[in-house]
Every structure is written in structure tokens, then in C-alpha cells.
N, C-alpha and C positions, 0 to 999 in steps of 0.2 A: 410575592410576585402576583401579580393580574394575569398574564399570559403563560400558560405551560410552554415550555421550549419542546420542542421534538427536532432531536439530531435527525439531519435528510442528507447533510455531504461533508466531507473532508476534501480540503482543496491545498496541492504541491504545485510550488514554482516550477519551474523546471526552464532550461534555455531550448530544451527542444521537446514542447509537452506534447506534441502528436504522435511519437514514438513513445515515450514512456509512458502515452495513454493507452498505446498499443498491446506496450508488453505486459502492462497490470489486465487487459480483457484478456490476452493472452493466457498468461497464467489463472487469475481466475474465472476460464473460462465464458466469460461476462462479453459486452457489446460496446463501441464507441458512438457514443454521437457529437459532432465536430460543431463546434460554432467556432469559424477556424477567425472569419473578419473581427468577432469575439477578443480571438487566441486563448479560445479555451476549449479544450475536451473532456468529455465526462465520462467514465464508466459506471455502466449497472451494470450487475453480475446476482442472481442467486446467491452465490457465496457471501454478499455485502450483506442479506437481509434488510433490503428497501434503501439503504444509504448508500448513494454515488459518492465515487473517487472522482474531485476534478484535477486537470491538471491546465495551470492557466503559465503561454506563453511569457517571461522574462526576457530580458538580456542578461540577467547576471541574477542567479538564485543566491539566496542571504547564504553567508559565508558561515559555515561551521557547524557545530551536531544540532540537528533538527529537537525543535524546543516538545516537538509535537509528532506521537507516530501511532502506525494500527497495530492492533493485535488478532492475529488470527487463530482459530482453535481448531487442530484435525484429528483424526484416530491415530495416525500413526506419521507421528514427528520427523521421525529417519528419513524415511517415504519422500513426504511430503518436501522436507530439506532438499532432499537428493534432485527430485524434479527440480525445484526453485534453483538449485545451482546450476543447472544442467541449462535451464534456461536465460541465465545472464545473471542474475543475485550474486552476491558473493558472501559467506559467512562473516560474521564479525564478533560473536558473543555466545557463549554456552553458559546459563545461566539454572541457578536453583537456587529456591528458597522457601522453606515449611513447606515443601513437598511439593512446591509447583517449580515443574522445569521448563524451558526456554530456549529457543533460538533467537539470536537476535542475526539481521540478514541484513543487506544493502543491495537496493535495484539498481540497476543499470546508473543511473542516475544519484547514486551515494545516501538515496533514501532510505531510512533505517526502518523498520516496521519486526516481529515478535512474533514465531509461530509457539505453538503452545499444546501438548499432545492432554495436558492436565486440566480436567473437567472443572 
């Protein structure tokens, strides 16, 4: 391949993109850039390591399970999950496989994401 690809963002469709972007900015300690006229909000945060989370306004999000989700690493998974649940996330699954442990959560819009404390 001629040009090297570099990940700069992950985008999520939402029926309430502005609110969901605000929620993610709050839990990540980041900021929201609003492009309301385009129906798009972008969250940047140090925790994202230079990758932005984008939220696009749609009339109806794609139904069913996410085909893509993001994973976050933390030092204390139990504490982080507790804080996320208190902020409005929902625990969906607790997983372990070959020494890797994680918690799958859903954000207030139902989008899945994982939190692990396994390096």
C-alpha cells in the first residue's frame, strides 16, 4: 500500500449526538468541538491518545449490536467501572480469557465499549 494509514478518529451515529458527545467528554475529561450545522460533534481528550471520538446526528441509529467498539485501559478496573456506571453507563458483560480481564459496558445510547486493567 502506498500511503500509511493513521487512525485519527472513531465515529458513532446517535439520535442525540450532542448529548452523547457531552457524556463522553465528561467521563474522559475532554472537550467537545461542535459542528452543529454539519450534525457532528467531536470529543478530544488526553485519554484518547490523539484519536478523536466523533458523534454524528442521525434520525435512527443502526439497529442491533455494534460492529465496532473502543477499548480503554485503566489501572483500577473496578473503580473505573463504578465511576462509569455512576455517570450513566451500564455493565453488559464481565469477561476473562487467557489472563486478560475486561468489562463490557454500554454508554447512555447503548454503544458498547470495554474497560480492562490487563496491560
